[in-house]
Biopython code that builds the backbone (N, CA, C, O; Angstrom):
import numpy as np
from Bio.PDB.StructureBuilder import StructureBuilder

atoms = [
    (1, "MET", "N", (57.857, -19.103, 60.822)),
    (1, "MET", "CA", (58.239, -18.006, 61.689)),
    (1, "MET", "C", (57.675, -16.726, 61.082)),
    (1, "MET", "O", (57.878, -16.456, 59.898)),
    (2, "ASN", "N", (56.972, -15.943, 61.886)),
    (2, "ASN", "CA", (56.448, -14.674, 61.396)),
    (2, "ASN", "C", (57.367, -13.522, 61.822)),
    (2, "ASN", "O", (58.391, -13.745, 62.469)),
    (3, "LYS", "N", (56.999, -12.310, 61.459)),
    (3, "LYS", "CA", (57.845, -11.148, 61.717)),
    (3, "LYS", "C", (58.088, -10.948, 63.213)),
    (3, "LYS", "O", (59.213, -10.665, 63.624)),
    (4, "THR", "N", (57.048, -11.093, 64.023)),
    (4, "THR", "CA", (57.188, -10.909, 65.469)),
    (4, "THR", "C", (58.150, -11.935, 66.054)),
    (4, "THR", "O", (58.991, -11.597, 66.887)),
    (5, "GLN", "N", (58.031, -13.178, 65.622)),
    (5, "GLN", "CA", (58.932, -14.226, 66.106)),
    (5, "GLN", "C", (60.365, -13.977, 65.630)),
    (5, "GLN", "O", (61.316, -14.226, 66.371)),
    (6, "LEU", "N", (60.519, -13.494, 64.413)),
    (6, "LEU", "CA", (61.847, -13.182, 63.898)),
    (6, "LEU", "C", (62.486, -12.060, 64.708)),
    (6, "LEU", "O", (63.670, -12.132, 65.035)),
    (7, "ILE", "N", (61.725, -11.035, 65.032)),
    (7, "ILE", "CA", (62.236, -9.928, 65.844)),
    (7, "ILE", "C", (62.689, -10.440, 67.203)),
    (7, "ILE", "O", (63.745, -10.042, 67.694)),
    (8, "GLU", "N", (61.905, -11.314, 67.813)),
    (8, "GLU", "CA", (62.258, -11.892, 69.107)),
    (8, "GLU", "C", (63.546, -12.707, 69.004)),
    (8, "GLU", "O", (64.400, -12.630, 69.888)),
    (9, "SER", "N", (63.689, -13.480, 67.941)),
    (9, "SER", "CA", (64.895, -14.286, 67.734)),
    (9, "SER", "C", (66.121, -13.419, 67.511)),
    (9, "SER", "O", (67.191, -13.701, 68.051)),
    (10, "ILE", "N", (65.970, -12.363, 66.717)),
    (10, "ILE", "CA", (67.089, -11.430, 66.485)),
    (10, "ILE", "C", (67.499, -10.790, 67.798)),
    (10, "ILE", "O", (68.688, -10.682, 68.098)),
    (11, "SER", "N", (66.517, -10.366, 68.582)),
    (11, "SER", "CA", (66.771, -9.736, 69.879)),
    (11, "SER", "C", (67.579, -10.664, 70.781)),
    (11, "SER", "O", (68.568, -10.246, 71.382)),
    (12, "SER", "N", (67.156, -11.916, 70.872)),
    (12, "SER", "CA", (67.844, -12.886, 71.733)),
    (12, "SER", "C", (69.247, -13.204, 71.219)),
    (12, "SER", "O", (70.213, -13.201, 71.982)),
    (13, "GLU", "N", (69.346, -13.476, 69.926)),
    (13, "GLU", "CA", (70.631, -13.884, 69.335)),
    (13, "GLU", "C", (71.671, -12.766, 69.391)),
    (13, "GLU", "O", (72.845, -13.020, 69.663)),
    (14, "ALA", "N", (71.241, -11.533, 69.135)),
    (14, "ALA", "CA", (72.174, -10.399, 69.078)),
    (14, "ALA", "C", (72.354, -9.700, 70.430)),
    (14, "ALA", "O", (73.232, -8.851, 70.586)),
    (15, "GLY", "N", (71.518, -10.062, 71.398)),
    (15, "GLY", "CA", (71.625, -9.422, 72.712)),
    (15, "GLY", "C", (71.212, -7.961, 72.682)),
    (15, "GLY", "O", (71.805, -7.127, 73.367)),
    (16, "ILE", "N", (70.191, -7.650, 71.886)),
    (16, "ILE", "CA", (69.687, -6.278, 71.803)),
    (16, "ILE", "C", (68.211, -6.272, 72.181)),
    (16, "ILE", "O", (67.579, -7.325, 72.273)),
    (17, "SER", "N", (67.672, -5.086, 72.398)),
    (17, "SER", "CA", (66.263, -4.991, 72.765)),
    (17, "SER", "C", (65.377, -5.356, 71.576)),
    (17, "SER", "O", (65.811, -5.329, 70.424)),
    (18, "ARG", "N", (64.130, -5.698, 71.880)),
    (18, "ARG", "CA", (63.190, -6.011, 70.792)),
    (18, "ARG", "C", (62.976, -4.778, 69.911)),
    (18, "ARG", "O", (62.815, -4.907, 68.697)),
    (19, "GLY", "N", (62.972, -3.592, 70.506)),
    (19, "GLY", "CA", (62.815, -2.360, 69.731)),
    (19, "GLY", "C", (63.943, -2.162, 68.739)),
    (19, "GLY", "O", (63.716, -1.791, 67.587)),
    (20, "GLU", "N", (65.173, -2.415, 69.200)),
    (20, "GLU", "CA", (66.325, -2.291, 68.300)),
    (20, "GLU", "C", (66.269, -3.352, 67.203)),
    (20, "GLU", "O", (66.575, -3.072, 66.044)),
    (21, "ALA", "N", (65.879, -4.558, 67.570)),
    (21, "ALA", "CA", (65.768, -5.633, 66.583)),
    (21, "ALA", "C", (64.704, -5.293, 65.552)),
    (21, "ALA", "O", (64.901, -5.518, 64.358)),
    (22, "LYS", "N", (63.570, -4.748, 66.008)),
    (22, "LYS", "CA", (62.495, -4.373, 65.087)),
    (22, "LYS", "C", (62.963, -3.277, 64.133)),
    (22, "LYS", "O", (62.718, -3.358, 62.930)),
    (23, "ARG", "N", (63.632, -2.255, 64.662)),
    (23, "ARG", "CA", (64.129, -1.169, 63.803)),
    (23, "ARG", "C", (65.156, -1.686, 62.800)),
    (23, "ARG", "O", (65.178, -1.252, 61.648)),
    (24, "SER", "N", (66.002, -2.608, 63.236)),
    (24, "SER", "CA", (67.012, -3.177, 62.336)),
    (24, "SER", "C", (66.364, -3.976, 61.213)),
    (24, "SER", "O", (66.731, -3.830, 60.047)),
    (25, "LEU", "N", (65.403, -4.817, 61.566)),
    (25, "LEU", "CA", (64.714, -5.618, 60.559)),
    (25, "LEU", "C", (63.948, -4.726, 59.587)),
    (25, "LEU", "O", (63.991, -4.948, 58.377)),
    (26, "GLU", "N", (63.250, -3.724, 60.105)),
    (26, "GLU", "CA", (62.498, -2.816, 59.231)),
    (26, "GLU", "C", (63.422, -2.022, 58.328)),
    (26, "GLU", "O", (63.078, -1.756, 57.176)),
    (27, "ALA", "N", (64.603, -1.634, 58.836)),
    (27, "ALA", "CA", (65.583, -0.929, 58.005)),
    (27, "ALA", "C", (66.084, -1.848, 56.894)),
    (27, "ALA", "O", (66.215, -1.423, 55.746)),
    (28, "PHE", "N", (66.366, -3.114, 57.236)),
    (28, "PHE", "CA", (66.805, -4.082, 56.232)),
    (28, "PHE", "C", (65.746, -4.244, 55.149)),
    (28, "PHE", "O", (66.062, -4.242, 53.959)),
    (29, "MET", "N", (64.495, -4.383, 55.561)),
    (29, "MET", "CA", (63.402, -4.557, 54.596)),
    (29, "MET", "C", (63.256, -3.325, 53.707)),
    (29, "MET", "O", (63.053, -3.455, 52.500)),
    (30, "LYS", "N", (63.357, -2.138, 54.287)),
    (30, "LYS", "CA", (63.215, -0.890, 53.525)),
    (30, "LYS", "C", (64.356, -0.733, 52.519)),
    (30, "LYS", "O", (64.124, -0.390, 51.359)),
    (31, "ILE", "N", (65.576, -0.983, 52.962)),
    (31, "ILE", "CA", (66.749, -0.833, 52.098)),
    (31, "ILE", "C", (66.731, -1.878, 50.983)),
    (31, "ILE", "O", (67.042, -1.563, 49.834)),
    (32, "THR", "N", (66.369, -3.113, 51.313)),
    (32, "THR", "CA", (66.292, -4.176, 50.315)),
    (32, "THR", "C", (65.233, -3.852, 49.273)),
    (32, "THR", "O", (65.466, -4.017, 48.075)),
    (33, "THR", "N", (64.069, -3.391, 49.721)),
    (33, "THR", "CA", (62.997, -3.028, 48.797)),
    (33, "THR", "C", (63.440, -1.910, 47.860)),
    (33, "THR", "O", (63.218, -1.982, 46.651)),
    (34, "ALA", "N", (64.064, -0.878, 48.419)),
    (34, "ALA", "CA", (64.526, 0.245, 47.599)),
    (34, "ALA", "C", (65.560, -0.211, 46.572)),
    (34, "ALA", "O", (65.524, 0.223, 45.421)),
    (35, "ALA", "N", (66.472, -1.075, 46.978)),
    (35, "ALA", "CA", (67.494, -1.568, 46.057)),
    (35, "ALA", "C", (66.858, -2.369, 44.924)),
    (35, "ALA", "O", (67.230, -2.205, 43.762)),
    (36, "LEU", "N", (65.908, -3.227, 45.256)),
    (36, "LEU", "CA", (65.245, -4.032, 44.226)),
    (36, "LEU", "C", (64.445, -3.153, 43.267)),
    (36, "LEU", "O", (64.450, -3.390, 42.059)),
    (37, "ILE", "N", (63.760, -2.145, 43.795)),
    (37, "ILE", "CA", (62.991, -1.226, 42.947)),
    (37, "ILE", "C", (63.909, -0.517, 41.961)),
    (37, "ILE", "O", (63.532, -0.276, 40.814)),
    (38, "SER", "N", (65.129, -0.178, 42.418)),
    (38, "SER", "CA", (66.058, 0.521, 41.531)),
    (38, "SER", "C", (66.824, -0.430, 40.611)),
    (38, "SER", "O", (67.692, 0.004, 39.854)),
    (39, "GLY", "N", (66.505, -1.719, 40.673)),
    (39, "GLY", "CA", (67.121, -2.673, 39.756)),
    (39, "GLY", "C", (68.379, -3.345, 40.258)),
    (39, "GLY", "O", (69.020, -4.087, 39.514)),
    (40, "GLU", "N", (68.744, -3.103, 41.498)),
    (40, "GLU", "CA", (69.944, -3.714, 42.066)),
    (40, "GLU", "C", (69.631, -5.089, 42.641)),
    (40, "GLU", "O", (68.491, -5.379, 43.004)),
    (41, "LYS", "N", (70.657, -5.932, 42.720)),
    (41, "LYS", "CA", (70.574, -7.195, 43.442)),
    (41, "LYS", "C", (71.019, -6.937, 44.876)),
    (41, "LYS", "O", (71.811, -6.029, 45.129)),
    (42, "VAL", "N", (70.519, -7.721, 45.800)),
    (42, "VAL", "CA", (70.971, -7.650, 47.185)),
    (42, "VAL", "C", (71.556, -9.016, 47.524)),
    (42, "VAL", "O", (70.836, -10.012, 47.595)),
    (43, "THR", "N", (72.879, -9.053, 47.732)),
    (43, "THR", "CA", (73.577, -10.304, 47.988)),
    (43, "THR", "C", (74.120, -10.323, 49.401)),
    (43, "THR", "O", (74.838, -9.415, 49.820)),
    (44, "LEU", "N", (73.770, -11.368, 50.129)),
    (44, "LEU", "CA", (74.289, -11.594, 51.473)),
    (44, "LEU", "C", (75.153, -12.843, 51.395)),
    (44, "LEU", "O", (74.637, -13.958, 51.320)),
    (45, "ALA", "N", (76.473, -12.654, 51.414)),
    (45, "ALA", "CA", (77.413, -13.765, 51.228)),
    (45, "ALA", "C", (77.098, -14.899, 52.189)),
    (45, "ALA", "O", (76.937, -14.693, 53.392)),
    (46, "GLY", "N", (77.013, -16.097, 51.635)),
    (46, "GLY", "CA", (76.731, -17.275, 52.424)),
    (46, "GLY", "C", (75.256, -17.512, 52.684)),
    (46, "GLY", "O", (74.868, -18.609, 53.086)),
    (47, "PHE", "N", (74.430, -16.507, 52.461)),
    (47, "PHE", "CA", (72.991, -16.644, 52.705)),
    (47, "PHE", "C", (72.222, -16.742, 51.394)),
    (47, "PHE", "O", (71.511, -17.718, 51.155)),
    (48, "GLY", "N", (72.369, -15.725, 50.543)),
    (48, "GLY", "CA", (71.685, -15.772, 49.255)),
    (48, "GLY", "C", (71.564, -14.412, 48.612)),
    (48, "GLY", "O", (72.103, -13.421, 49.104)),
    (49, "THR", "N", (70.838, -14.380, 47.491)),
    (49, "THR", "CA", (70.683, -13.163, 46.703)),
    (49, "THR", "C", (69.216, -12.916, 46.379)),
    (49, "THR", "O", (68.506, -13.812, 45.922)),
    (50, "PHE", "N", (68.778, -11.693, 46.621)),
    (50, "PHE", "CA", (67.457, -11.242, 46.206)),
    (50, "PHE", "C", (67.636, -10.483, 44.899)),
    (50, "PHE", "O", (68.535, -9.649, 44.789)),
    (51, "ALA", "N", (66.800, -10.756, 43.913)),
    (51, "ALA", "CA", (66.892, -10.062, 42.627)),
    (51, "ALA", "C", (65.504, -9.980, 42.002)),
    (51, "ALA", "O", (64.601, -10.743, 42.343)),
    (52, "ILE", "N", (65.359, -9.035, 41.079)),
    (52, "ILE", "CA", (64.110, -8.877, 40.332)),
    (52, "ILE", "C", (64.231, -9.659, 39.028)),
    (52, "ILE", "O", (65.257, -9.601, 38.350)),
    (53, "GLU", "N", (63.193, -10.375, 38.693)),
    (53, "GLU", "CA", (63.129, -11.097, 37.417)),
    (53, "GLU", "C", (61.860, -10.650, 36.696)),
    (53, "GLU", "O", (60.801, -10.526, 37.312)),
    (54, "ARG", "N", (61.969, -10.413, 35.410)),
    (54, "ARG", "CA", (60.826, -9.983, 34.600)),
    (54, "ARG", "C", (60.062, -11.194, 34.087)),
    (54, "ARG", "O", (60.634, -12.060, 33.425)),
    (55, "LYS", "N", (58.789, -11.253, 34.388)),
    (55, "LYS", "CA", (57.914, -12.293, 33.844)),
    (55, "LYS", "C", (57.209, -11.687, 32.637)),
    (55, "LYS", "O", (56.543, -10.660, 32.762)),
    (56, "HIS", "N", (57.347, -12.301, 31.491)),
    (56, "HIS", "CA", (56.744, -11.791, 30.271)),
    (56, "HIS", "C", (55.235, -12.023, 30.264)),
    (56, "HIS", "O", (54.727, -12.914, 30.945)),
    (57, "ALA", "N", (54.540, -11.216, 29.492)),
    (57, "ALA", "CA", (53.095, -11.399, 29.330)),
    (57, "ALA", "C", (52.848, -12.765, 28.703)),
    (57, "ALA", "O", (53.638, -13.246, 27.891)),
    (58, "ARG", "N", (51.740, -13.378, 29.096)),
    (58, "ARG", "CA", (51.428, -14.698, 28.561)),
    (58, "ARG", "C", (49.929, -14.920, 28.565)),
    (58, "ARG", "O", (49.173, -14.164, 29.176)),
    (59, "THR", "N", (49.522, -15.947, 27.888)),
    (59, "THR", "CA", (48.115, -16.321, 27.866)),
    (59, "THR", "C", (47.886, -17.399, 28.922)),
    (59, "THR", "O", (48.632, -18.375, 29.009)),
    (60, "GLY", "N", (46.844, -17.200, 29.717)),
    (60, "GLY", "CA", (46.473, -18.176, 30.736)),
    (60, "GLY", "C", (45.031, -18.587, 30.543)),
    (60, "GLY", "O", (44.429, -18.286, 29.512)),
    (61, "ARG", "N", (44.475, -19.266, 31.516)),
    (61, "ARG", "CA", (43.082, -19.718, 31.473)),
    (61, "ARG", "C", (42.346, -19.222, 32.701)),
    (61, "ARG", "O", (42.864, -19.291, 33.816)),
    (62, "ASP", "N", (41.134, -18.721, 32.495)),
    (62, "ASP", "CA", (40.255, -18.337, 33.595)),
    (62, "ASP", "C", (39.797, -19.634, 34.271)),
    (62, "ASP", "O", (39.165, -20.468, 33.622)),
    (63, "PRO", "N", (40.105, -19.822, 35.569)),
    (63, "PRO", "CA", (39.753, -21.088, 36.221)),
    (63, "PRO", "C", (38.245, -21.317, 36.364)),
    (63, "PRO", "O", (37.803, -22.451, 36.545)),
    (64, "ARG", "N", (37.470, -20.258, 36.284)),
    (64, "ARG", "CA", (36.015, -20.410, 36.422)),
    (64, "ARG", "C", (35.358, -20.999, 35.189)),
    (64, "ARG", "O", (34.418, -21.788, 35.287)),
    (65, "ASN", "N", (35.868, -20.601, 34.009)),
    (65, "ASN", "CA", (35.192, -21.059, 32.788)),
    (65, "ASN", "C", (36.138, -21.583, 31.707)),
    (65, "ASN", "O", (35.686, -21.997, 30.639)),
    (66, "GLY", "N", (37.434, -21.568, 31.972)),
    (66, "GLY", "CA", (38.394, -22.098, 31.012)),
    (66, "GLY", "C", (38.703, -21.182, 29.842)),
    (66, "GLY", "O", (39.479, -21.550, 28.960)),
    (67, "ALA", "N", (38.104, -19.983, 29.817)),
    (67, "ALA", "CA", (38.342, -19.049, 28.718)),
    (67, "ALA", "C", (39.775, -18.517, 28.770)),
    (67, "ALA", "O", (40.315, -18.302, 29.856)),
    (68, "PRO", "N", (40.391, -18.304, 27.614)),
    (68, "PRO", "CA", (41.745, -17.742, 27.607)),
    (68, "PRO", "C", (41.728, -16.297, 28.110)),
    (68, "PRO", "O", (40.831, -15.520, 27.782)),
    (69, "ILE", "N", (42.734, -15.956, 28.909)),
    (69, "ILE", "CA", (42.895, -14.578, 29.390)),
    (69, "ILE", "C", (44.345, -14.163, 29.209)),
    (69, "ILE", "O", (45.241, -15.006, 29.177)),
    (70, "ARG", "N", (44.567, -12.882, 29.093)),
    (70, "ARG", "CA", (45.920, -12.338, 28.924)),
    (70, "ARG", "C", (46.457, -11.974, 30.302)),
    (70, "ARG", "O", (45.838, -11.193, 31.025)),
    (71, "ILE", "N", (47.592, -12.530, 30.663)),
    (71, "ILE", "CA", (48.247, -12.226, 31.925)),
    (71, "ILE", "C", (49.351, -11.221, 31.618)),
    (71, "ILE", "O", (50.242, -11.489, 30.812)),
    (72, "ALA", "N", (49.284, -10.076, 32.261)),
    (72, "ALA", "CA", (50.216, -8.984, 31.984)),
    (72, "ALA", "C", (51.637, -9.320, 32.452)),
    (72, "ALA", "O", (51.837, -10.122, 33.364)),
    (73, "ALA", "N", (52.599, -8.693, 31.811)),
    (73, "ALA", "CA", (53.994, -8.817, 32.228)),
    (73, "ALA", "C", (54.149, -8.154, 33.592)),
    (73, "ALA", "O", (53.443, -7.199, 33.916)),
    (74, "LYS", "N", (55.083, -8.675, 34.384)),
    (74, "LYS", "CA", (55.321, -8.065, 35.692)),
    (74, "LYS", "C", (56.699, -8.458, 36.205)),
    (74, "LYS", "O", (57.308, -9.419, 35.735)),
    (75, "ASN", "N", (57.172, -7.691, 37.178)),
    (75, "ASN", "CA", (58.418, -7.998, 37.859)),
    (75, "ASN", "C", (58.100, -8.828, 39.097)),
    (75, "ASN", "O", (57.120, -8.563, 39.793)),
    (76, "VAL", "N", (58.930, -9.833, 39.369)),
    (76, "VAL", "CA", (58.776, -10.647, 40.566)),
    (76, "VAL", "C", (60.113, -10.717, 41.294)),
    (76, "VAL", "O", (61.175, -10.648, 40.676)),
    (77, "VAL", "N", (60.046, -10.855, 42.611)),
    (77, "VAL", "CA", (61.259, -10.981, 43.417)),
    (77, "VAL", "C", (61.642, -12.452, 43.465)),
    (77, "VAL", "O", (60.808, -13.318, 43.728)),
    (78, "LYS", "N", (62.903, -12.716, 43.210)),
    (78, "LYS", "CA", (63.437, -14.079, 43.294)),
    (78, "LYS", "C", (64.508, -14.114, 44.379)),
    (78, "LYS", "O", (65.275, -13.165, 44.544)),
    (79, "PHE", "N", (64.547, -15.214, 45.108)),
    (79, "PHE", "CA", (65.606, -15.430, 46.090)),
    (79, "PHE", "C", (66.365, -16.680, 45.689)),
    (79, "PHE", "O", (65.776, -17.740, 45.479)),
    (80, "ARG", "N", (67.665, -16.543, 45.587)),
    (80, "ARG", "CA", (68.510, -17.691, 45.269)),
    (80, "ARG", "C", (69.410, -17.952, 46.475)),
    (80, "ARG", "O", (70.255, -17.122, 46.811)),
    (81, "PRO", "N", (69.232, -19.087, 47.118)),
    (81, "PRO", "CA", (70.019, -19.364, 48.315)),
    (81, "PRO", "C", (71.495, -19.538, 47.988)),
    (81, "PRO", "O", (71.864, -20.049, 46.930)),
    (82, "GLY", "N", (72.331, -19.098, 48.931)),
    (82, "GLY", "CA", (73.769, -19.280, 48.793)),
    (82, "GLY", "C", (74.158, -20.705, 49.137)),
    (82, "GLY", "O", (73.340, -21.479, 49.637)),
    (83, "THR", "N", (75.398, -21.046, 48.870)),
    (83, "THR", "CA", (75.895, -22.400, 49.108)),
    (83, "THR", "C", (75.765, -22.804, 50.569)),
    (83, "THR", "O", (75.318, -23.911, 50.871)),
    (84, "GLU", "N", (76.149, -21.917, 51.474)),
    (84, "GLU", "CA", (76.100, -22.264, 52.899)),
    (84, "GLU", "C", (74.674, -22.538, 53.362)),
    (84, "GLU", "O", (74.440, -23.492, 54.104)),
    (85, "LEU", "N", (73.728, -21.722, 52.939)),
    (85, "LEU", "CA", (72.330, -21.933, 53.311)),
    (85, "LEU", "C", (71.807, -23.235, 52.707)),
    (85, "LEU", "O", (71.131, -24.011, 53.382)),
    (86, "SER", "N", (72.117, -23.464, 51.460)),
    (86, "SER", "CA", (71.671, -24.692, 50.797)),
    (86, "SER", "C", (72.218, -25.931, 51.501)),
    (86, "SER", "O", (71.496, -26.908, 51.701)),
    (87, "GLU", "N", (73.482, -25.887, 51.871)),
    (87, "GLU", "CA", (74.091, -27.022, 52.570)),
    (87, "GLU", "C", (73.481, -27.217, 53.959)),
    (87, "GLU", "O", (73.312, -28.351, 54.408)),
    (88, "ALA", "N", (73.153, -26.126, 54.633)),
    (88, "ALA", "CA", (72.615, -26.208, 55.991)),
    (88, "ALA", "C", (71.233, -26.847, 56.045)),
    (88, "ALA", "O", (70.886, -27.490, 57.036)),
    (89, "VAL", "N", (70.451, -26.678, 55.001)),
    (89, "VAL", "CA", (69.080, -27.200, 55.029)),
    (89, "VAL", "C", (68.928, -28.552, 54.339)),
    (89, "VAL", "O", (67.816, -29.073, 54.248)),
    (90, "LYS", "N", (70.005, -29.117, 53.861)),
    (90, "LYS", "CA", (69.929, -30.438, 53.192)),
    (90, "LYS", "C", (69.409, -31.480, 54.145)),
    (90, "LYS", "O", (69.275, -32.645, 53.772)),
]
sb = StructureBuilder()
sb.init_structure("model")
sb.init_model(0)
sb.init_chain("A")
sb.init_seg("    ")
for serial, (resi, resn, name, xyz) in enumerate(atoms, 1):
    if name == "N":
        sb.init_residue(resn, " ", resi, " ")
    sb.init_atom(name, np.array(xyz, "f"), 0.0, 1.0, " ", f" {name:<3s}", serial, name[0])
structure = sb.get_structure()
């Protein structure tokens, strides 16, 4: 499902216009991004939690020639599904 399809589904499920659904989804994405940037977790009870995890610098291999390369440390977004979501997709 892509963003356009998600907006259409939200519109149908919530009984709102596609414009309202799009603004709601974009607001959710903006607020979630801002919270993660500031170091907060975003928890949706029953659905899951978005959080930032720090990946430490490490040595990897250049796939073209096998030479060792240094991979810089970085932050990555992790999603941990809640119990209800996990049970629903079993």
